[in-house]
N, C-alpha and C positions, 0 to 999 in steps of 0.2 A: 219611247223614242231613244235611239242611241245618241251618244254624245256627239258623234260626227254629224248625225242628222240635225240635232239641235243647233250645232254651230253653223251648219249650212242654212238653216232657217233664219238665224240671226243675221248672217251675211246677206241673205236675200232681202230681209226687212230693211237693212241699212241701205242696200242698193235702191230699193223702192223709195225710201225716204230721200236719198240723194237725187233721184230723178223725179221727185215730186209726184210719185204714184201712191204715196201713203202719207197721211197727216201725222204730225208728231205724236198726238195722243194715242193713235192706233199703234204707232211704232213702239212707244214706251210700253203699252199693254203687251205687245208681242214679245218684247224682251223680258218683261217681268213674268210672263207665263212660263218661261223655261226653268221651272223650279228644280227639275231633275238635274239639269246641267249645273245650276248653281250649287246644289247639294253635293255634287261631285267635286267641286272646286274648293280651294281653301276659302275661309270666310271673308278674307280681304277682297276677293273678287266681287262678292255681293255688295260690299260697302262701296267700292269704287264705282261699280256699275250704277248703283242707286244714286250716287252723287252726280254722275254724268247725266243720267236720265232726268234727275230733278232740275239740273241747270238747263237742260234742253227744254223742259216744260216751262220753266220760268222765262227763259229767253223767247219762247214762242208767243208770249203775251205782249211783247214789245217789238217795235221795229228794230231792225239790225243796228241802226245808228244809235238808238237810245239804250241799248242793252250792253252790259259788260261781258256777256257770254257770246262768243262767236259760234254760230251753229256749225260752220265749217271746221273750226278747231275741235268742237265737241265730237263731231262725226269722225274726225281723224283720231281722236282719243279712243273712241269706241272701236275703230278698226284695230288699233294697237291692242286694246283689251281682248278682242277676238283672237288676234294672233297669239298673244300670251296664253290665253285660255286653251287654245289648241295645242300649244307646246306643252303646257302643264298636263293636259290629258293624253298627250301623245297621239292626237288625232291627225 
């Protein structure tokens, strides 16, 4: 899978999550499955991505009011991550 295709797949998964067409656990699986894309990026991208996904998973166990992780903020951070990854890869 090309890097551009992988980035598109991650954008699509994020869109599906935001529109409640995909549960968080499936979303995180889809993102973690993009090992080729992660290998092409500097290591810090994997660290940041895993931190964001871990917070999303932890936050999904609680109601929005009782969790310190805003799902909307985490999704916005993943959008930024995608933009920067695309810039880094020149996609």
